[in-house]
Structures are given as structure tokens and as C-alpha cells.
MARNU-155906 format. One record per atom (N, C-alpha, C, O): residue number from 1; atom name; x, y, z. Coordinates in Angstrom, 2 decimals. Layout:
# MARNU-155906
rec i: NUM; at: CA; c1: X; c2: Y; c3: Z
...
***
This chain:
# MARNU-155906
rec i: 1; at: N; c1: -66.73; c2: -23.37; c3: 29.02
rec i: 1; at: CA; c1: -65.64; c2: -22.58; c3: 29.50
rec i: 1; at: C; c1: -64.82; c2: -21.92; c3: 28.29
rec i: 1; at: O; c1: -64.42; c2: -22.52; c3: 27.29
rec i: 2; at: N; c1: -64.65; c2: -20.51; c3: 28.61
rec i: 2; at: CA; c1: -64.13; c2: -19.61; c3: 27.54
rec i: 2; at: C; c1: -62.80; c2: -19.54; c3: 27.92
rec i: 2; at: O; c1: -62.47; c2: -18.82; c3: 28.86
rec i: 3; at: N; c1: -61.90; c2: -20.29; c3: 27.22
rec i: 3; at: CA; c1: -60.15; c2: -20.18; c3: 27.43
rec i: 3; at: C; c1: -59.53; c2: -19.49; c3: 26.30
rec i: 3; at: O; c1: -59.60; c2: -20.10; c3: 25.24
rec i: 4; at: N; c1: -58.93; c2: -18.34; c3: 26.28
rec i: 4; at: CA; c1: -58.09; c2: -17.76; c3: 25.30
rec i: 4; at: C; c1: -56.93; c2: -18.53; c3: 24.97
rec i: 4; at: O; c1: -56.26; c2: -18.80; c3: 25.97
rec i: 5; at: N; c1: -56.42; c2: -19.01; c3: 23.80
rec i: 5; at: CA; c1: -55.41; c2: -19.33; c3: 23.30
rec i: 5; at: C; c1: -53.88; c2: -18.48; c3: 23.37
rec i: 5; at: O; c1: -53.75; c2: -17.49; c3: 22.65
rec i: 6; at: N; c1: -53.02; c2: -18.80; c3: 24.03
rec i: 6; at: CA; c1: -52.25; c2: -17.92; c3: 24.31
rec i: 6; at: C; c1: -50.87; c2: -18.42; c3: 23.54
rec i: 6; at: O; c1: -50.47; c2: -19.59; c3: 23.59
rec i: 7; at: N; c1: -50.20; c2: -17.38; c3: 22.82
rec i: 7; at: CA; c1: -48.99; c2: -17.76; c3: 22.07
rec i: 7; at: C; c1: -47.72; c2: -17.57; c3: 22.87
rec i: 7; at: O; c1: -47.62; c2: -17.70; c3: 24.09
rec i: 8; at: N; c1: -46.58; c2: -17.16; c3: 21.84
rec i: 8; at: CA; c1: -45.12; c2: -16.76; c3: 22.68
rec i: 8; at: C; c1: -45.49; c2: -15.46; c3: 23.10
rec i: 8; at: O; c1: -46.01; c2: -14.56; c3: 22.45
rec i: 9; at: N; c1: -45.07; c2: -15.50; c3: 24.48
rec i: 9; at: CA; c1: -44.52; c2: -14.45; c3: 25.35
rec i: 9; at: C; c1: -45.84; c2: -13.92; c3: 25.53
rec i: 9; at: O; c1: -45.97; c2: -12.69; c3: 25.52
rec i: 10; at: N; c1: -47.07; c2: -14.82; c3: 25.72
rec i: 10; at: CA; c1: -48.22; c2: -14.79; c3: 26.30
rec i: 10; at: C; c1: -49.20; c2: -13.62; c3: 25.56
rec i: 10; at: O; c1: -50.11; c2: -13.00; c3: 26.13
rec i: 11; at: N; c1: -48.79; c2: -13.47; c3: 24.17
rec i: 11; at: CA; c1: -49.30; c2: -12.78; c3: 23.32
rec i: 11; at: C; c1: -50.78; c2: -13.54; c3: 22.78
rec i: 11; at: O; c1: -50.69; c2: -14.46; c3: 21.96
rec i: 12; at: N; c1: -52.01; c2: -13.16; c3: 23.24
rec i: 12; at: CA; c1: -53.50; c2: -13.83; c3: 22.37
rec i: 12; at: C; c1: -53.05; c2: -14.10; c3: 21.31
rec i: 12; at: O; c1: -52.14; c2: -13.42; c3: 20.82
rec i: 13; at: N; c1: -53.56; c2: -15.11; c3: 20.73
rec i: 13; at: CA; c1: -53.35; c2: -15.87; c3: 19.08
rec i: 13; at: C; c1: -54.93; c2: -15.84; c3: 19.14
rec i: 13; at: O; c1: -55.77; c2: -16.02; c3: 20.03
rec i: 14; at: N; c1: -54.96; c2: -15.47; c3: 17.62
rec i: 14; at: CA; c1: -56.29; c2: -15.36; c3: 16.94
rec i: 14; at: C; c1: -56.19; c2: -14.25; c3: 15.69
rec i: 14; at: O; c1: -55.44; c2: -14.51; c3: 14.75
rec i: 15; at: N; c1: -56.87; c2: -13.14; c3: 15.72
rec i: 15; at: CA; c1: -56.71; c2: -12.35; c3: 14.68
rec i: 15; at: C; c1: -55.68; c2: -11.42; c3: 14.68
rec i: 15; at: O; c1: -55.34; c2: -10.73; c3: 15.63
rec i: 16; at: N; c1: -55.22; c2: -11.45; c3: 13.59
rec i: 16; at: CA; c1: -53.33; c2: -10.86; c3: 13.52
rec i: 16; at: C; c1: -53.85; c2: -9.59; c3: 12.88
rec i: 16; at: O; c1: -54.64; c2: -9.50; c3: 11.93
rec i: 17; at: N; c1: -53.22; c2: -8.54; c3: 13.63
rec i: 17; at: CA; c1: -53.62; c2: -7.14; c3: 12.68
rec i: 17; at: C; c1: -52.44; c2: -6.90; c3: 11.67
rec i: 17; at: O; c1: -52.66; c2: -6.11; c3: 10.75
rec i: 18; at: N; c1: -51.27; c2: -7.47; c3: 11.76
rec i: 18; at: CA; c1: -50.09; c2: -7.06; c3: 11.03
rec i: 18; at: C; c1: -49.34; c2: -8.37; c3: 10.44
rec i: 18; at: O; c1: -49.16; c2: -9.31; c3: 11.21
rec i: 19; at: N; c1: -48.95; c2: -8.44; c3: 9.24
rec i: 19; at: CA; c1: -48.30; c2: -9.60; c3: 8.82
rec i: 19; at: C; c1: -46.67; c2: -9.53; c3: 8.81
rec i: 19; at: O; c1: -46.05; c2: -8.80; c3: 8.04
rec i: 20; at: N; c1: -46.01; c2: -10.50; c3: 9.88
rec i: 20; at: CA; c1: -44.61; c2: -9.84; c3: 9.89
rec i: 20; at: C; c1: -43.89; c2: -10.69; c3: 8.60
rec i: 20; at: O; c1: -44.35; c2: -11.54; c3: 7.84
rec i: 21; at: N; c1: -42.79; c2: -10.18; c3: 8.70
rec i: 21; at: CA; c1: -41.70; c2: -11.38; c3: 7.73
rec i: 21; at: C; c1: -41.41; c2: -12.67; c3: 8.22
rec i: 21; at: O; c1: -41.37; c2: -12.92; c3: 9.43
rec i: 22; at: N; c1: -41.20; c2: -13.48; c3: 7.35
rec i: 22; at: CA; c1: -41.13; c2: -14.91; c3: 7.79
rec i: 22; at: C; c1: -39.81; c2: -15.15; c3: 8.04
rec i: 22; at: O; c1: -38.93; c2: -14.51; c3: 7.47
rec i: 23; at: N; c1: -39.56; c2: -16.11; c3: 8.90
rec i: 23; at: CA; c1: -37.93; c2: -16.42; c3: 9.49
rec i: 23; at: C; c1: -37.04; c2: -16.73; c3: 8.12
rec i: 23; at: O; c1: -35.86; c2: -16.42; c3: 7.95
rec i: 24; at: N; c1: -37.84; c2: -17.37; c3: 7.25
rec i: 24; at: CA; c1: -36.91; c2: -17.68; c3: 5.74
rec i: 24; at: C; c1: -36.57; c2: -16.65; c3: 5.17
rec i: 24; at: O; c1: -35.50; c2: -16.61; c3: 4.55
rec i: 25; at: N; c1: -37.48; c2: -15.49; c3: 5.26
rec i: 25; at: CA; c1: -37.07; c2: -14.22; c3: 4.55
rec i: 25; at: C; c1: -35.88; c2: -13.66; c3: 5.25
rec i: 25; at: O; c1: -34.92; c2: -13.27; c3: 4.59
rec i: 26; at: N; c1: -35.91; c2: -13.62; c3: 6.45
rec i: 26; at: CA; c1: -34.83; c2: -12.74; c3: 7.17
rec i: 26; at: C; c1: -33.89; c2: -13.62; c3: 6.89
rec i: 26; at: O; c1: -33.06; c2: -12.93; c3: 6.31
rec i: 27; at: N; c1: -33.40; c2: -14.96; c3: 6.94
rec i: 27; at: CA; c1: -32.49; c2: -15.69; c3: 6.84
rec i: 27; at: C; c1: -31.83; c2: -15.56; c3: 5.74
rec i: 27; at: O; c1: -30.60; c2: -15.54; c3: 5.76
rec i: 28; at: N; c1: -32.56; c2: -15.45; c3: 4.58
rec i: 28; at: CA; c1: -31.98; c2: -15.69; c3: 3.39
rec i: 28; at: C; c1: -31.55; c2: -13.84; c3: 3.12
rec i: 28; at: O; c1: -30.63; c2: -13.55; c3: 2.36
rec i: 29; at: N; c1: -32.13; c2: -13.06; c3: 3.65
rec i: 29; at: CA; c1: -31.71; c2: -11.58; c3: 3.39
rec i: 29; at: C; c1: -30.39; c2: -11.39; c3: 4.07
rec i: 29; at: O; c1: -29.53; c2: -10.68; c3: 3.54
rec i: 30; at: N; c1: -30.17; c2: -12.01; c3: 5.26
rec i: 30; at: CA; c1: -28.88; c2: -11.85; c3: 6.24
rec i: 30; at: C; c1: -27.85; c2: -12.82; c3: 5.23
rec i: 30; at: O; c1: -26.80; c2: -12.30; c3: 4.83
rec i: 31; at: N; c1: -28.08; c2: -13.85; c3: 4.94
rec i: 31; at: CA; c1: -27.20; c2: -14.35; c3: 3.88
rec i: 31; at: C; c1: -26.63; c2: -13.68; c3: 2.71
rec i: 31; at: O; c1: -25.45; c2: -13.71; c3: 2.39
rec i: 32; at: N; c1: -27.67; c2: -13.02; c3: 2.05
rec i: 32; at: CA; c1: -27.42; c2: -12.37; c3: 0.86
rec i: 32; at: C; c1: -26.41; c2: -11.20; c3: 1.18
rec i: 32; at: O; c1: -25.47; c2: -10.85; c3: 0.47
rec i: 33; at: N; c1: -26.81; c2: -10.66; c3: 2.41
rec i: 33; at: CA; c1: -25.61; c2: -9.43; c3: 2.87
rec i: 33; at: C; c1: -24.54; c2: -10.05; c3: 2.92
rec i: 33; at: O; c1: -23.67; c2: -9.78; c3: 2.09
rec i: 34; at: N; c1: -24.36; c2: -10.93; c3: 3.78
rec i: 34; at: CA; c1: -23.09; c2: -11.75; c3: 4.12
rec i: 34; at: C; c1: -22.20; c2: -12.16; c3: 2.68
rec i: 34; at: O; c1: -20.97; c2: -12.12; c3: 2.69
rec i: 35; at: N; c1: -22.77; c2: -12.44; c3: 1.77
rec i: 35; at: CA; c1: -21.90; c2: -13.04; c3: 0.65
rec i: 35; at: C; c1: -21.51; c2: -11.45; c3: -0.23
rec i: 35; at: O; c1: -20.40; c2: -11.18; c3: -0.68
rec i: 36; at: N; c1: -22.63; c2: -10.63; c3: -0.30
rec i: 36; at: CA; c1: -22.26; c2: -9.17; c3: -0.71
rec i: 36; at: C; c1: -21.11; c2: -8.55; c3: 0.04
rec i: 36; at: O; c1: -20.24; c2: -8.03; c3: -0.65
rec i: 37; at: N; c1: -20.98; c2: -8.53; c3: 1.33
rec i: 37; at: CA; c1: -19.54; c2: -8.05; c3: 1.87
rec i: 37; at: C; c1: -18.46; c2: -8.79; c3: 1.60
rec i: 37; at: O; c1: -17.43; c2: -8.19; c3: 1.29
rec i: 38; at: N; c1: -18.48; c2: -10.15; c3: 1.65
rec i: 38; at: CA; c1: -17.51; c2: -10.81; c3: 1.39
rec i: 38; at: C; c1: -16.61; c2: -10.52; c3: -0.14
rec i: 38; at: O; c1: -15.40; c2: -10.37; c3: -0.32
rec i: 39; at: N; c1: -17.90; c2: -10.52; c3: -1.19
rec i: 39; at: CA; c1: -17.39; c2: -10.14; c3: -2.58
rec i: 39; at: C; c1: -17.01; c2: -8.91; c3: -2.44
rec i: 39; at: O; c1: -16.08; c2: -8.60; c3: -3.18
rec i: 40; at: N; c1: -17.53; c2: -7.89; c3: -1.56
rec i: 40; at: CA; c1: -16.96; c2: -6.49; c3: -1.69
rec i: 40; at: C; c1: -15.45; c2: -6.69; c3: -1.18
rec i: 40; at: O; c1: -14.48; c2: -6.30; c3: -1.83
rec i: 41; at: N; c1: -15.39; c2: -7.25; c3: -0.11
rec i: 41; at: CA; c1: -13.75; c2: -7.38; c3: 0.56
rec i: 41; at: C; c1: -12.54; c2: -7.89; c3: -0.28
rec i: 41; at: O; c1: -11.35; c2: -7.59; c3: -0.22
rec i: 42; at: N; c1: -13.32; c2: -8.87; c3: -1.18
rec i: 42; at: CA; c1: -12.67; c2: -9.45; c3: -2.12
rec i: 42; at: C; c1: -12.10; c2: -8.74; c3: -3.15
rec i: 42; at: O; c1: -10.89; c2: -8.81; c3: -3.37
rec i: 43; at: N; c1: -12.96; c2: -7.97; c3: -3.89
rec i: 43; at: CA; c1: -12.84; c2: -7.07; c3: -5.09
rec i: 43; at: C; c1: -12.04; c2: -5.90; c3: -4.88
rec i: 43; at: O; c1: -11.30; c2: -5.44; c3: -5.75
rec i: 44; at: N; c1: -12.22; c2: -5.29; c3: -3.45
rec i: 44; at: CA; c1: -11.74; c2: -4.05; c3: -3.25
rec i: 44; at: C; c1: -10.08; c2: -4.44; c3: -2.83
rec i: 44; at: O; c1: -9.23; c2: -3.59; c3: -3.12
rec i: 45; at: N; c1: -9.75; c2: -5.38; c3: -2.34
rec i: 45; at: CA; c1: -8.28; c2: -5.97; c3: -2.07
rec i: 45; at: C; c1: -7.68; c2: -6.33; c3: -3.55
rec i: 45; at: O; c1: -6.50; c2: -6.06; c3: -3.78
rec i: 46; at: N; c1: -8.48; c2: -6.94; c3: -4.53
rec i: 46; at: CA; c1: -8.13; c2: -7.06; c3: -5.74
rec i: 46; at: C; c1: -7.74; c2: -5.65; c3: -6.50
rec i: 46; at: O; c1: -6.68; c2: -5.29; c3: -7.02
rec i: 47; at: N; c1: -8.63; c2: -5.20; c3: -6.39
rec i: 47; at: CA; c1: -8.59; c2: -3.68; c3: -7.24
rec i: 47; at: C; c1: -7.46; c2: -2.81; c3: -6.55
rec i: 47; at: O; c1: -6.78; c2: -2.04; c3: -7.23
rec i: 48; at: N; c1: -7.28; c2: -2.94; c3: -5.32
rec i: 48; at: CA; c1: -5.99; c2: -2.26; c3: -4.95
rec i: 48; at: C; c1: -4.52; c2: -2.91; c3: -5.22
rec i: 48; at: O; c1: -3.48; c2: -2.27; c3: -5.40
rec i: 49; at: N; c1: -4.65; c2: -4.20; c3: -5.21
rec i: 49; at: CA; c1: -3.47; c2: -5.00; c3: -5.93
rec i: 49; at: C; c1: -3.53; c2: -4.53; c3: -7.14
rec i: 49; at: O; c1: -2.46; c2: -3.93; c3: -7.24
rec i: 50; at: N; c1: -4.13; c2: -4.42; c3: -8.20
rec i: 50; at: CA; c1: -4.22; c2: -4.03; c3: -9.52
rec i: 50; at: C; c1: -3.65; c2: -2.68; c3: -9.97
rec i: 50; at: O; c1: -3.01; c2: -2.38; c3: -10.98
rec i: 51; at: N; c1: -4.04; c2: -2.01; c3: -8.96
rec i: 51; at: CA; c1: -3.47; c2: -0.28; c3: -9.02
rec i: 51; at: C; c1: -1.99; c2: -0.32; c3: -8.57
rec i: 51; at: O; c1: -1.18; c2: 0.43; c3: -9.12
rec i: 52; at: N; c1: -1.58; c2: -1.21; c3: -7.54
rec i: 52; at: CA; c1: -0.19; c2: -1.23; c3: -7.47
rec i: 52; at: C; c1: 0.58; c2: -1.91; c3: -8.34
rec i: 52; at: O; c1: 1.80; c2: -1.71; c3: -8.37
rec i: 53; at: N; c1: 0.04; c2: -2.70; c3: -9.08
rec i: 53; at: CA; c1: 0.77; c2: -2.98; c3: -10.27
rec i: 53; at: C; c1: 0.58; c2: -2.47; c3: -11.44
rec i: 53; at: O; c1: 1.43; c2: -2.68; c3: -12.30
rec i: 54; at: N; c1: -0.45; c2: -1.78; c3: -11.72
rec i: 54; at: CA; c1: -0.75; c2: -1.04; c3: -12.93
rec i: 54; at: C; c1: -0.02; c2: 0.07; c3: -12.76
rec i: 54; at: O; c1: 0.61; c2: 0.29; c3: -13.79
rec i: 55; at: N; c1: 0.21; c2: 1.01; c3: -11.78
rec i: 55; at: CA; c1: 0.87; c2: 2.25; c3: -11.77
rec i: 55; at: C; c1: 2.23; c2: 2.24; c3: -11.74
rec i: 55; at: O; c1: 2.86; c2: 3.26; c3: -11.47
rec i: 56; at: N; c1: 2.94; c2: 0.84; c3: -12.07
rec i: 56; at: CA; c1: 4.27; c2: 0.97; c3: -12.31
rec i: 56; at: C; c1: 4.74; c2: 1.52; c3: -13.65
rec i: 56; at: O; c1: 4.04; c2: 1.48; c3: -14.66
rec i: 57; at: N; c1: 5.89; c2: 2.01; c3: -13.61
rec i: 57; at: CA; c1: 6.30; c2: 3.15; c3: -14.66
rec i: 57; at: C; c1: 6.51; c2: 1.57; c3: -15.72
rec i: 57; at: O; c1: 5.93; c2: 1.63; c3: -16.80
rec i: 58; at: N; c1: 7.08; c2: 0.61; c3: -15.50
rec i: 58; at: CA; c1: 7.54; c2: -0.64; c3: -16.49
rec i: 58; at: C; c1: 6.50; c2: -1.02; c3: -17.16
rec i: 58; at: O; c1: 6.59; c2: -1.46; c3: -18.31
rec i: 59; at: N; c1: 5.16; c2: -0.88; c3: -16.40
rec i: 59; at: CA; c1: 3.60; c2: -1.43; c3: -16.90
rec i: 59; at: C; c1: 3.67; c2: -0.68; c3: -18.20
rec i: 59; at: O; c1: 3.50; c2: -1.33; c3: -19.22
rec i: 60; at: N; c1: 3.93; c2: 0.77; c3: -18.31
rec i: 60; at: CA; c1: 3.59; c2: 1.31; c3: -19.53
rec i: 60; at: C; c1: 4.70; c2: 1.62; c3: -20.57
rec i: 60; at: O; c1: 4.81; c2: 2.60; c3: -21.32
rec i: 61; at: N; c1: 5.53; c2: 0.46; c3: -20.41
rec i: 61; at: CA; c1: 6.58; c2: 0.67; c3: -21.31
rec i: 61; at: C; c1: 7.82; c2: 1.49; c3: -21.01
rec i: 61; at: O; c1: 8.75; c2: 1.44; c3: -21.81
rec i: 62; at: N; c1: 7.89; c2: 2.26; c3: -19.91
rec i: 62; at: CA; c1: 8.87; c2: 3.20; c3: -19.75
rec i: 62; at: C; c1: 10.03; c2: 2.56; c3: -18.51
rec i: 62; at: O; c1: 9.89; c2: 1.49; c3: -17.93
rec i: 63; at: N; c1: 10.92; c2: 3.31; c3: -18.36
rec i: 63; at: CA; c1: 12.20; c2: 3.06; c3: -17.71
rec i: 63; at: C; c1: 12.29; c2: 4.21; c3: -16.51
rec i: 63; at: O; c1: 12.07; c2: 5.40; c3: -16.68
rec i: 64; at: N; c1: 12.63; c2: 3.65; c3: -15.42
rec i: 64; at: CA; c1: 12.67; c2: 4.82; c3: -14.36
rec i: 64; at: C; c1: 14.28; c2: 5.26; c3: -14.44
rec i: 64; at: O; c1: 14.92; c2: 4.35; c3: -14.97
rec i: 65; at: N; c1: 14.95; c2: 6.18; c3: -14.15
rec i: 65; at: CA; c1: 15.96; c2: 7.04; c3: -14.36
rec i: 65; at: C; c1: 16.18; c2: 8.12; c3: -13.42
rec i: 65; at: O; c1: 15.33; c2: 9.02; c3: -13.36
rec i: 66; at: N; c1: 17.50; c2: 8.14; c3: -12.50
rec i: 66; at: CA; c1: 17.74; c2: 9.02; c3: -11.57
rec i: 66; at: C; c1: 18.25; c2: 10.44; c3: -12.32
rec i: 66; at: O; c1: 18.25; c2: 11.52; c3: -11.72
rec i: 67; at: N; c1: 18.67; c2: 10.30; c3: -13.66
rec i: 67; at: CA; c1: 19.49; c2: 11.44; c3: -14.26
rec i: 67; at: C; c1: 18.40; c2: 12.23; c3: -14.97
rec i: 67; at: O; c1: 18.60; c2: 13.44; c3: -15.04
rec i: 68; at: N; c1: 17.20; c2: 11.71; c3: -15.55
rec i: 68; at: CA; c1: 15.99; c2: 12.32; c3: -15.82
rec i: 68; at: C; c1: 16.14; c2: 11.63; c3: -17.47
rec i: 68; at: O; c1: 16.92; c2: 10.81; c3: -17.95
rec i: 69; at: N; c1: 14.99; c2: 12.38; c3: -18.04
rec i: 69; at: CA; c1: 15.00; c2: 11.31; c3: -19.53
rec i: 69; at: C; c1: 15.54; c2: 12.48; c3: -20.58
rec i: 69; at: O; c1: 15.39; c2: 13.70; c3: -20.55
rec i: 70; at: N; c1: 16.19; c2: 11.68; c3: -21.45
rec i: 70; at: CA; c1: 16.91; c2: 12.00; c3: -22.41
rec i: 70; at: C; c1: 16.59; c2: 11.58; c3: -23.74
rec i: 70; at: O; c1: 15.87; c2: 10.58; c3: -23.78
rec i: 71; at: N; c1: 17.05; c2: 12.23; c3: -25.21
rec i: 71; at: CA; c1: 16.65; c2: 11.44; c3: -26.42
rec i: 71; at: C; c1: 15.19; c2: 11.67; c3: -26.44
rec i: 71; at: O; c1: 14.49; c2: 12.62; c3: -26.12
rec i: 72; at: N; c1: 14.97; c2: 10.49; c3: -26.91
rec i: 72; at: CA; c1: 13.40; c2: 10.46; c3: -27.58
rec i: 72; at: C; c1: 12.84; c2: 9.93; c3: -26.34
rec i: 72; at: O; c1: 11.96; c2: 9.12; c3: -26.63
rec i: 73; at: N; c1: 12.98; c2: 10.06; c3: -24.98
rec i: 73; at: CA; c1: 12.20; c2: 9.63; c3: -24.01
rec i: 73; at: C; c1: 11.61; c2: 10.89; c3: -23.43
rec i: 73; at: O; c1: 12.28; c2: 11.92; c3: -23.45
rec i: 74; at: N; c1: 10.41; c2: 10.88; c3: -22.91
rec i: 74; at: CA; c1: 9.93; c2: 12.13; c3: -22.15
rec i: 74; at: C; c1: 9.16; c2: 11.69; c3: -20.60
rec i: 74; at: O; c1: 8.43; c2: 10.70; c3: -20.55
rec i: 75; at: N; c1: 9.45; c2: 12.57; c3: -19.37
rec i: 75; at: CA; c1: 9.37; c2: 12.45; c3: -18.27
rec i: 75; at: C; c1: 7.50; c2: 12.03; c3: -18.38
rec i: 75; at: O; c1: 6.77; c2: 12.63; c3: -19.18
rec i: 76; at: N; c1: 7.07; c2: 11.11; c3: -17.60
rec i: 76; at: CA; c1: 5.58; c2: 10.95; c3: -17.48
rec i: 76; at: C; c1: 5.11; c2: 11.10; c3: -16.28
rec i: 76; at: O; c1: 5.71; c2: 10.24; c3: -15.62
rec i: 77; at: N; c1: 4.20; c2: 11.82; c3: -15.39
rec i: 77; at: CA; c1: 4.18; c2: 12.13; c3: -14.28
rec i: 77; at: C; c1: 2.84; c2: 11.21; c3: -13.75
rec i: 77; at: O; c1: 1.81; c2: 11.05; c3: -14.40
rec i: 78; at: N; c1: 3.07; c2: 10.76; c3: -12.66
rec i: 78; at: CA; c1: 1.54; c2: 9.78; c3: -12.40
rec i: 78; at: C; c1: 1.84; c2: 8.39; c3: -12.40
rec i: 78; at: O; c1: 0.94; c2: 7.62; c3: -12.06
rec i: 79; at: N; c1: 3.23; c2: 7.80; c3: -12.81
rec i: 79; at: CA; c1: 3.77; c2: 6.30; c3: -13.06
rec i: 79; at: C; c1: 4.65; c2: 6.42; c3: -12.04
rec i: 79; at: O; c1: 5.16; c2: 7.49; c3: -11.71
rec i: 80; at: N; c1: 4.93; c2: 5.01; c3: -11.34
rec i: 80; at: CA; c1: 5.55; c2: 5.15; c3: -10.19
rec i: 80; at: C; c1: 6.80; c2: 4.34; c3: -10.33
rec i: 80; at: O; c1: 6.78; c2: 3.21; c3: -10.82
rec i: 81; at: N; c1: 7.88; c2: 4.93; c3: -9.89
rec i: 81; at: CA; c1: 8.93; c2: 4.48; c3: -9.69
rec i: 81; at: C; c1: 9.82; c2: 4.19; c3: -8.35
rec i: 81; at: O; c1: 9.87; c2: 4.98; c3: -7.41
rec i: 82; at: N; c1: 10.52; c2: 2.95; c3: -8.39
rec i: 82; at: CA; c1: 11.21; c2: 2.64; c3: -7.02
rec i: 82; at: C; c1: 12.41; c2: 2.22; c3: -7.39
rec i: 82; at: O; c1: 12.56; c2: 1.00; c3: -7.35
rec i: 83; at: N; c1: 13.55; c2: 3.01; c3: -7.81
rec i: 83; at: CA; c1: 14.77; c2: 2.58; c3: -8.12
rec i: 83; at: C; c1: 15.53; c2: 2.14; c3: -6.79
rec i: 83; at: O; c1: 16.47; c2: 1.37; c3: -7.00
rec i: 84; at: N; c1: 15.31; c2: 2.48; c3: -5.42
rec i: 84; at: CA; c1: 16.04; c2: 2.08; c3: -4.30
rec i: 84; at: C; c1: 15.49; c2: 0.75; c3: -3.66
rec i: 84; at: O; c1: 15.95; c2: 0.30; c3: -2.62
rec i: 85; at: N; c1: 14.22; c2: 0.02; c3: -4.52
rec i: 85; at: CA; c1: 13.86; c2: -1.35; c3: -3.68
rec i: 85; at: C; c1: 13.31; c2: -1.09; c3: -2.42
rec i: 85; at: O; c1: 13.41; c2: -2.06; c3: -1.67
rec i: 86; at: N; c1: 12.81; c2: -0.18; c3: -1.96
rec i: 86; at: CA; c1: 12.36; c2: -0.23; c3: -0.50
rec i: 86; at: C; c1: 10.92; c2: -0.14; c3: -0.43
rec i: 86; at: O; c1: 10.35; c2: 0.16; c3: 0.62
rec i: 87; at: N; c1: 10.15; c2: -0.44; c3: -1.78
rec i: 87; at: CA; c1: 8.68; c2: -0.33; c3: -1.32
rec i: 87; at: C; c1: 7.72; c2: 0.86; c3: -1.49
rec i: 87; at: O; c1: 6.51; c2: 0.81; c3: -1.73
rec i: 88; at: N; c1: 8.55; c2: 2.01; c3: -1.29
rec i: 88; at: CA; c1: 7.92; c2: 3.11; c3: -1.29
rec i: 88; at: C; c1: 8.07; c2: 3.86; c3: -2.85
rec i: 88; at: O; c1: 9.21; c2: 3.95; c3: -3.33
rec i: 89; at: N; c1: 7.40; c2: 4.17; c3: -3.29
rec i: 89; at: CA; c1: 7.35; c2: 4.41; c3: -4.53
rec i: 89; at: C; c1: 7.40; c2: 6.32; c3: -4.46
rec i: 89; at: O; c1: 7.05; c2: 6.98; c3: -3.49
rec i: 90; at: N; c1: 7.89; c2: 6.83; c3: -5.66
rec i: 90; at: CA; c1: 8.11; c2: 8.27; c3: -5.91
rec i: 90; at: C; c1: 8.46; c2: 9.29; c3: -4.75
rec i: 90; at: O; c1: 7.79; c2: 10.26; c3: -4.38
rec i: 91; at: N; c1: 9.67; c2: 8.84; c3: -4.26
rec i: 91; at: CA; c1: 10.21; c2: 9.83; c3: -3.23
rec i: 91; at: C; c1: 11.20; c2: 10.96; c3: -3.60
rec i: 91; at: O; c1: 11.84; c2: 11.70; c3: -2.85
rec i: 92; at: N; c1: 11.13; c2: 10.90; c3: -5.00
rec i: 92; at: CA; c1: 11.96; c2: 12.11; c3: -5.41
rec i: 92; at: C; c1: 12.95; c2: 11.46; c3: -6.38
rec i: 92; at: O; c1: 13.28; c2: 10.28; c3: -6.34
rec i: 93; at: N; c1: 13.43; c2: 12.47; c3: -7.35
rec i: 93; at: CA; c1: 14.20; c2: 12.02; c3: -8.49
rec i: 93; at: C; c1: 15.51; c2: 11.32; c3: -8.05
rec i: 93; at: O; c1: 16.06; c2: 10.41; c3: -8.68
rec i: 94; at: N; c1: 15.94; c2: 11.91; c3: -6.84
rec i: 94; at: CA; c1: 17.58; c2: 11.40; c3: -6.41
rec i: 94; at: C; c1: 17.33; c2: 9.97; c3: -5.96
rec i: 94; at: O; c1: 18.25; c2: 9.17; c3: -6.13
rec i: 95; at: N; c1: 16.23; c2: 9.55; c3: -5.41
rec i: 95; at: CA; c1: 16.01; c2: 8.13; c3: -4.82
rec i: 95; at: C; c1: 15.31; c2: 7.39; c3: -5.58
rec i: 95; at: O; c1: 15.93; c2: 6.38; c3: -5.91
rec i: 96; at: N; c1: 14.13; c2: 7.47; c3: -6.08
rec i: 96; at: CA; c1: 13.39; c2: 6.64; c3: -6.72
rec i: 96; at: C; c1: 13.43; c2: 6.98; c3: -8.34
rec i: 96; at: O; c1: 13.17; c2: 6.15; c3: -9.21
rec i: 97; at: N; c1: 13.79; c2: 8.33; c3: -8.56
rec i: 97; at: CA; c1: 14.00; c2: 8.36; c3: -10.10
rec i: 97; at: C; c1: 12.82; c2: 8.83; c3: -10.61
rec i: 97; at: O; c1: 11.92; c2: 9.03; c3: -9.79
rec i: 98; at: N; c1: 12.56; c2: 9.11; c3: -12.07
rec i: 98; at: CA; c1: 11.60; c2: 9.53; c3: -12.89
rec i: 98; at: C; c1: 11.02; c2: 8.66; c3: -13.75
rec i: 98; at: O; c1: 11.88; c2: 8.04; c3: -14.37
rec i: 99; at: N; c1: 9.60; c2: 8.29; c3: -14.12
rec i: 99; at: CA; c1: 9.58; c2: 7.58; c3: -15.33
rec i: 99; at: C; c1: 9.73; c2: 8.18; c3: -16.63
rec i: 99; at: O; c1: 9.17; c2: 9.24; c3: -16.90
rec i: 100; at: N; c1: 10.40; c2: 7.63; c3: -17.38
rec i: 100; at: CA; c1: 10.57; c2: 8.23; c3: -18.58
rec i: 100; at: C; c1: 10.03; c2: 7.32; c3: -20.00
rec i: 100; at: O; c1: 10.57; c2: 6.25; c3: -20.25
rec i: 101; at: N; c1: 9.02; c2: 7.81; c3: -20.80
rec i: 101; at: CA; c1: 8.73; c2: 6.83; c3: -21.73
rec i: 101; at: C; c1: 8.76; c2: 7.43; c3: -23.10
rec i: 101; at: O; c1: 8.54; c2: 8.61; c3: -23.37
rec i: 102; at: N; c1: 9.17; c2: 6.15; c3: -24.17
rec i: 102; at: CA; c1: 9.60; c2: 6.60; c3: -25.32
rec i: 102; at: C; c1: 8.30; c2: 7.10; c3: -26.17
rec i: 102; at: O; c1: 7.24; c2: 6.48; c3: -26.20
rec i: 103; at: N; c1: 8.58; c2: 8.42; c3: -26.93
rec i: 103; at: CA; c1: 7.62; c2: 9.16; c3: -27.32
rec i: 103; at: C; c1: 7.60; c2: 8.62; c3: -29.10
rec i: 103; at: O; c1: 6.78; c2: 9.10; c3: -29.89
***
């Protein structure tokens, strides 16, 4: 009696023409991808927090002033001031002031 062996989904077993990825390889690749995504989320969140802190005028040794920079201080563009304390930076000289750094 000539009976062919049947595999999963009734595909005949025997000569394989192609070699597929093992299940272990697929699981390891999925876990590695998950770890990379989690690390990316962590580091982009921390990078944003670092940018918020490092952009402040005081972090560069400056002071914020609504009247402008006088004497041995000069205005620095790109540093954040928030004199009204509302959490929104650089709303203008009259509201948040300008960053003055000693020369």
C-alpha cells in the first residue's frame, strides 16, 4: 500500500524545496524589535526633557529681563525665558523677557 504522509494543512511531507525561518528565529527577532522600540521611546522622551532643561537661560549662566540687557550683559537669542511662570517660553520681551548673558 502506497500512502503519502500528510503534514499540517494537508501539505505532503517529503522533499522540501525551500527552507523557511525557524520559529525561534522569528520570536527572537520580534523580541529584539520590541526592545528597540522601547529603548527609542525612553531615549526620545529623555532627550525632550534634556532639551527643555538645557534651553533655559539660567542653564547658560544668564538672567531673564523684561527691561533688556544693560551694562556688561548682552542679549542671547535661542535661550528660553519664562518670567511670568506659565510654562510657555519666549512669549515676548514684555511677558517673558529676554535672556541676558554676561560678556
